[in-house]
C-alpha positions in Angstrom: -7.3 54.2 12.1 -8.1 50.5 12.2 -5.6 47.9 11.2 -6.9 44.8 9.5 -4.8 41.7 9.3 -5.0 39.7 6.1 -4.5 36.1 6.9 -2.8 34.0 4.2 -3.8 30.4 3.9 -1.4 27.8 5.1 0.8 25.7 2.9 -1.5 22.7 3.3 -4.6 24.6 2.2 -2.7 26.0 -0.8 -1.5 22.6 -1.9 -5.0 21.1 -1.5 -6.6 23.9 -3.5 -4.0 23.4 -6.2 -4.8 19.7 -6.6 -8.6 20.2 -6.4 -8.5 22.9 -9.0 -6.3 20.7 -11.2 -8.6 17.7 -11.0 -11.6 19.9 -11.8 -10.1 21.2 -15.0 -8.9 17.8 -16.3 -10.2 16.5 -19.5 -7.9 13.8 -20.7 -6.7 13.0 -17.2 -10.2 11.9 -16.1 -10.2 9.2 -18.8 -6.7 8.1 -17.8 -7.7 7.9 -14.1 -10.7 5.7 -15.0 -8.3 3.4 -17.0 -6.0 3.3 -14.0 -8.8 2.5 -11.5 -10.2 -0.3 -13.8 -6.7 -1.8 -14.1 -6.3 -1.8 -10.3 -9.7 -3.5 -9.8 -8.7 -6.1 -12.3 -5.3 -6.7 -10.8 -6.3 -6.9 -7.2 -9.8 -8.2 -7.5 -9.9 -10.7 -10.4 -6.3 -11.9 -10.2 -6.6 -12.6 -6.5 -9.5 -14.9 -7.1 -7.6 -17.0 -9.6 -4.0 -17.0 -8.5 -3.8 -16.3 -4.7 -5.6 -18.9 -2.8 -6.1 -18.9 1.0 -2.9 -20.8 1.9 -3.2 -20.5 5.7 -6.9 -21.0 5.8 -6.8 -24.3 3.9 -3.7 -25.8 5.6 -4.4 -24.9 9.2 -7.7 -25.0 11.2 -6.9 -22.7 14.1 -5.5 -19.2 14.5 -2.8 -20.6 16.8 -1.6 -23.0 14.2 -1.5 -20.2 11.6 0.4 -17.9 13.9 3.0 -20.7 14.8 3.6 -21.4 11.1 4.1 -17.7 10.2 6.4 -17.2 13.2 8.4 -20.2 12.1 8.7 -19.0 8.5 9.9 -15.5 9.4 12.4 -16.5 12.1 14.2 -19.3 10.4 17.1 -18.3 8.1 16.6 -18.7 4.4 18.2 -21.7 2.6 21.7 -21.2 1.4 22.6 -18.6 4.1 25.4 -19.5 6.4 25.0 -18.0 9.9 28.0 -16.2 11.2 29.0 -15.3 14.8 29.1 -11.5 14.3 25.8 -11.2 12.5 27.4 -10.2 9.2 26.6 -12.0 6.0 29.0 -13.8 3.8 
């Protein structure tokens, strides 16, 4: 007699099929996803144009100057913090 092994799908395949099947059967969810995507496009696309200007590009002409400025900003302590000898904060 011949034995046949039934191979069960892995956990990753099972989870992937679960989500694919769920997205296929969605009705209200599709509309909600469209609203979410439109909001993200507005938030990151449109607002970036009006509120987030290219600070480094307008203030510095070379990449070296930009890198020096960023390095200086991230390595200097913030205002109001008192450095201690042991590294702990007050």
